[in-house]
N, C-alpha and C positions, 0 to 999 in steps of 0.2 A: 461530382463531389464525393461519391462513395469511394472512388479509386484514390482520391487524395487522402481521405480519412484512413483507408486501408494502408496506404503507403506510410503515412505518419505513424499509425499504430505499429507497423512493422519496425520502423526505426526506433520508436520508443521501447518496444519489446526487446529489441536487440540491446539497447542501452541498459535496460533493466536487467537483462541476463548477464551482461558484462559486470554490472555493479554487484549482482547477486553472487557470481562466481568469485569476483575479487574479495568480497566481504567474507566468503566462506574460507578463503585462504589466509585470512588474517588470524593472528593468535588471539585467544580469548581476551576480551577487554577487562573481564573481572574473573575472580576465582569461582564465580557462580556460573555453572554451565547453562548454555542456551541463551545468554543475553547478548544481543547484537543490535547495532543501530538500525538495521532494516532500511538502509538507504535506497534499495531498489523500490521501496514503496513510494518514493517521490514520483516515480514514473506512473504508478497506478493512480495516485491522487491527481497528478497533472492530467492524465488521460480522462479521468472522471470529470474533471472541471472543464476541460476543453472539448472533448469529443463525445462524452456521455457514457452512460452506464454499460451499454452493450460492448463498446470498444474497451472500456476499462476491464470488464470481466474477461474478455478475450486476452488482453495483456496479462492479467493476473493468472489465469489458468495456464497460458503458455509459459509464462515465467516460472511458475511453480513446477510444472511438469518437466520442462527442459532443464531447469536449474537443478532439479534432483537427479536427472539423468546425467548431466554434464559433470556434476560434482561427485557422482557416485553415492549420493545420499538417498537412495531409494526408500529406505525405511523412514526417512524424515518426511516423505510425501504426505502421509496422512495427517501429520501434525501441521505441516505448512498449509495444506489445503483446508483443514478444519479452521485453523486460525485465520487464514486469509478469507475464507468464506464468511466468517463472523464479522471481520473487519469490513468486507465488501458490503454485506447486508446493512451494517450501520452507516457506512458511507452513503449508501443509497437512500436510507431514511433521512439522513442529515443533508442531503445534496442541496436542497433549496434553503436550508436553514442557516448554515454556517458557511459564509463565503468571504472573499476579500480578506480583511485584516483579522478575521476570526477563523480562517482556514486552519491555522495551527491547532485550535481547540478541537476541531473535527479530527485532525490527525492524532492527537493525544487520545481521544475517545476510541478511535479505531485501533490504535496500538493496544489499548487495554482490552478491547474486544478480541483482538488477535490472540493475546495471551490467554484469555478466557477460553477461546475455542481450542487452543492447543492443549490446555489442561483438561478440557472436556474429552478430547480425543485420548489423551493419556489415561484418564480415569476409566474410560470405556475399554481401552486395550488392556490395561493392567488390572481391571476389575477391582479397583479400590478407590475410595475417595480420599485416601491419604495424600494424593498428589495436589489436592487443593490447598494444602498447607504451604505450598510454594507460591501461592498467589500474592501474599504480602511482600514477597521479595521481587516478584515480577512487576507489580504495579509501579513502583518508583522508576524502574528501568523503562517501562512503557511511557511514563510521563516524559522522561528525558528523550527517549528515541522519538516519540511522537512529536514533541516540540521541535526537535532538530529537523525531522523530515517535513513537518508542516511549515516551518519558517523557510526552509529551502524552497519548497514548492511555491509558497507565497511570493518569495523574492523572484523566482524565475517567471511566474505568471505576471507579476507587476512589470518586470523589465521587458518581457516580450510584448506585453500590451502597450507599454509606453513607446517602444521602438516600432510598433506597428507590424511586428513580425507575425503575430497570430492571424491566420485567415479570419475574415469576418464571421464565417460560419462556425468557427471553433472558439471564438473569444468568449470568455465567461460573460461579458456584458451582453453580447448578442444572444447567447442562450437564455440569459435572464429575461431579456426583452421578449423572446419567443414564448417563454413559459408564462409571462404575465399578460400577454395579449396578442 
C-alpha cells in the first residue's frame, strides 16, 4: 500500500508543479501584486483528504521547493514556505472537522492562513509591521481563491468517490471510519 500511496503522491505532486508553473506564467489577475488563485493547492488539499497529512506535507514541500527552482523565484521560497506551512498547520487542525460539503470552508480558512504566514515572513524579513496593512487587501482575495480551490477539490473528491476510482484505503469515507473506530 505504501508504494501505491507514494506513486499517487508523485503523480499529484507532478500535477501540482505543472499547475504552479503555469500559474506563475499568467499575467497578474489584478493590479495588486501577489494575488493568485493558488490552483496548485487543490492537489495539497486533495492529498490531505485522501492520503493523509504526511503525504500532503511531502507534496507541499516538494511543490514549493521545486516550483521556486523551476520558475526561478528562489527569493519567493520563504514567503511560499511560510504561507504554506501556516495553511498546512490549519489544514491539519481542521482535518477531521470540515469535510465533505464544508471542505471549501477549510480551503478558505487555509488561504487566509497562507496570506497571514506570507505577511509574517515579509514582516520578519523587512523588519517592519507595515506589511500587515496589506492584510485587508489579501483577505478578500483569499476568500475567493480558497472558495475556488475548495469547491474544485470537493467536486473532484465527490466525482472520484462516486465513480469508485479512489482506492478504499484513500477514500475520505474509509479514513473517517478508521479515525472513528
